[in-house]
N, C-alpha and C positions, 0 to 999 in steps of 0.2 A: 473419602473426599473433603478435606479443609479448606476451605478460602482462603486468601492470602489476607495479612492482616490491614492492610492497604491495599486500594482500589488498580485495579492491574487492567493497561490494554492492548489489544494486540491487533494493530491496524492493519494490520493483512493474513488472509488465515484462507487457506482453501476447506475449509469447513465440509463443503458436501462431497472431497475426495478421502475423508474417512471413510473407517468401513461401516458404520452405521451414521449417517447425517442424522438423521432424527435425535437419536442420544445422544450423540455431541453435542445438539442447540440445546435438551435438558440441562445437561451435565453445564456447557455455558451459563445459564441461569443459576443452578446452584453455585457455580463458583464465582459469578456475580463479576464476568470479563468482560469489558468493553468491545466486542468485536467486530471488525469489518469482515465480513467471510465475500470472497472476490469468486468471480465466475471465472474461466476460461473462454468459452461461447458464451454468444446470447441464448441455447440451447437452453443452456444450466437456469435461464432467468427466474424464470417463472415458482420454482419450487424454491430456491434460494428466498425471493421474496417471498411468499406463503408463510415461509419457517420464521425469517428479520421479522416480520408483521405482527407475529403472535408472538413475539420477544423481548423483554425489555433492554437486554444486552445485545441484541445481536440489529448490525446493520448489514442490508446485503449490497454488492456493486455490480454493475454492470458491466462486464466484460466482450473483450475479443484479443486473446494472449497475442502477440507476435509472433509467438514460436508456432503459432496456430496457422498465422496467416497464410502461408504458401498451400494447405488445402482448406481453411474455412472462411478466404477473405469475402465468398460471394453471401457468408450470411452477416455482413454489412447494412443489410437493408432488414434484416431482421432486428439488430442492434437497433437501428433508428427509429422500429415501430416503438419498440419498448423504453425509447429514452423518455420521454415525457413526463413516465413513473418513475425513473431512478433518480434519488438526488445525488449516489455513488455510482462514480464509474470504475471499470477496475477488473481485472489487468487489460491496461493497453499497454502503449509504450513503443518501444525498438529494442530489437538483440543482433548487433553484429558481429557475434559469437560464431565459429567455424560452422557450425552445424546448422546455422539456421542465414547466414549470411547471400544464402541464395537467394532466398526473399525478402532482403535488403528494402529495395526501390520496391516492390508492392506493401510492404509493411509502413514505410514513410507516407505513400498514399493515405492507405487507410490510418494513418494514426493523426496525419496531416484533417483529414475528413471528420474523424469522432473531435479533435480538439474544436474546429470550424463548428459545429452541431453542440459541441458543449458550451461555448460562447453564443451561439445565437440562442441559444435555450435559457443560458444563464443557473446562477446558485450551485452546481454543481459542484463535488467535492470529487478528486480524480488521484488515483493512486498508479502511477508509473511505474512503469520497466527498463533498465538504460545501460543494459550489461554491453559496454565497449563502443560507445555510441552516446554519451554523455553532451558533448557540445551540440551533438545533430538535436538532441531530447529539448536541450534548454534553448537554443533557435528558435523551433515551433514553438515553442511552449510565449517564448517571447512574442514571437508573429503573431500566434493566431490567438492567445488568452490576454493579451496583452491588451488593457482597460476593461477586459469584462471583470466580473465579479466570483467568476470559478474560482477556486482552490485547486493547490497541487501537492500531492505527499510524493517524494522522492522514492520508492522502493526498494531497500537492498541498494542503497547506490555506493557504486565503488571507483565514482571519478575520483579526479586529484581532489587535493587541499582547497585550490583555485578555484575550480568548476563547482566545489561545495560552496564560497563562499559566492560565486556570481548566482549561485540557484538561492541562496539566501536573501540577494540585494532584491531576486524580481520575487521574493516574497514564495517559495518552496519552503515546505516539510520536510522532513527526512525521519523515517520507520526504517528502525534499528533494530534486526535480530542476531542472536547469540553467536554466528556464524560469520558476521563483521565483526567481531570481536578479537578474531583467531590471528589477527594478519597485523603487522605493523604496521604498514602503509595505512590503512582503515583506521588502525586508532590511531595517526597523527590527523588522518582530514576528521575523524570523530571529533577531536577533540578543538579543533575551530568552529565548529557547528555552533552556533546562537544557542541555547539552554533553549530560550522560548520558539526552537523550531523542531523540537526532536518527541516524536513518537517511539514505541514500541511496538514489534511486532514479532512473528513466530514462520511467516509464512510456511505454516505446518502444511501438509507432513512432510515436507519438501528439508526439512533441516535439520531431519534424524531422528530416531528413538527418542522416546521420553513422554512425560505428560508435558501439556501447552504450561501448567502454571508453575513446570519445572523449569521450564525454557525460559517462559519472564523472568523469574525470581533469579536467574542467573544472569540474563542479559541486566536486568537493573543494577544487581550487585557490582560486575565491571563496569558497568556504564555512570553508575554511582563514583566507583572510585578515580576514574577516570577524569573526571567533571569534578574530582574532589569534593564531594558531596555523601550527604547523606541517603542511605537510600529510601527515608520518610518523604525527606525534601526529595527528589527526586520523582519519588512517583507523585506526591501531592505537583510536582511544576507539569508533568505531562499529562494528568489532568487537567489542567487549567489549559495545557495547550489544546487537548483536545474540545473542549469546551469554545476556545476562542475559534479554530478550527471552523465551525459548526454553527458560528454563531451567523 
């Protein structure tokens, strides 16, 4: 196991869904990957926070995944209970895909509630899911977080270039993974995202086989080529973006 020669960022990863969560955290610290481990349900928060608190490179996010809202919406009260202890919030958002559209109205209610509570609490950093729902997600971010000091990172964003431009204008960041670099329409959109709004992610373990460090390296190489940069320059820029996000 060897570190990358530059600092790496994995700003959206389900580290607790790997076969051995504890070992994954140990390996993450050895590799020195700045990682945000997201939760899909607030019931997973306590263990994620415990391990993150013992790590120099791990941050934990308190989430209620939109794909689980149909069966787990009642856990929103538990989410609210934990919010004061969470600087990072995610995975949250909306999913209007065919499999989850039945719960979309409830998803909107939960997402509105989460955004409102984050705005009231202040200082939160959110990682947001927006499958087939970018316009609605951006509308709610503007409406509920406008004027607050909360910050939003759009995870695996697959909206249009116009929607990405709107998101950047309202202050959103984008966490980019390797799968996003496989489709031309996404490349067109990614090419237009401002460099100071880009982070990297794996969304592991949902982006297929392979070590996280290899996935991040492949992402960086292709993204650097798309932006006309060296990998070293892009890595430095991403660390600068992460620092700005967390100020």
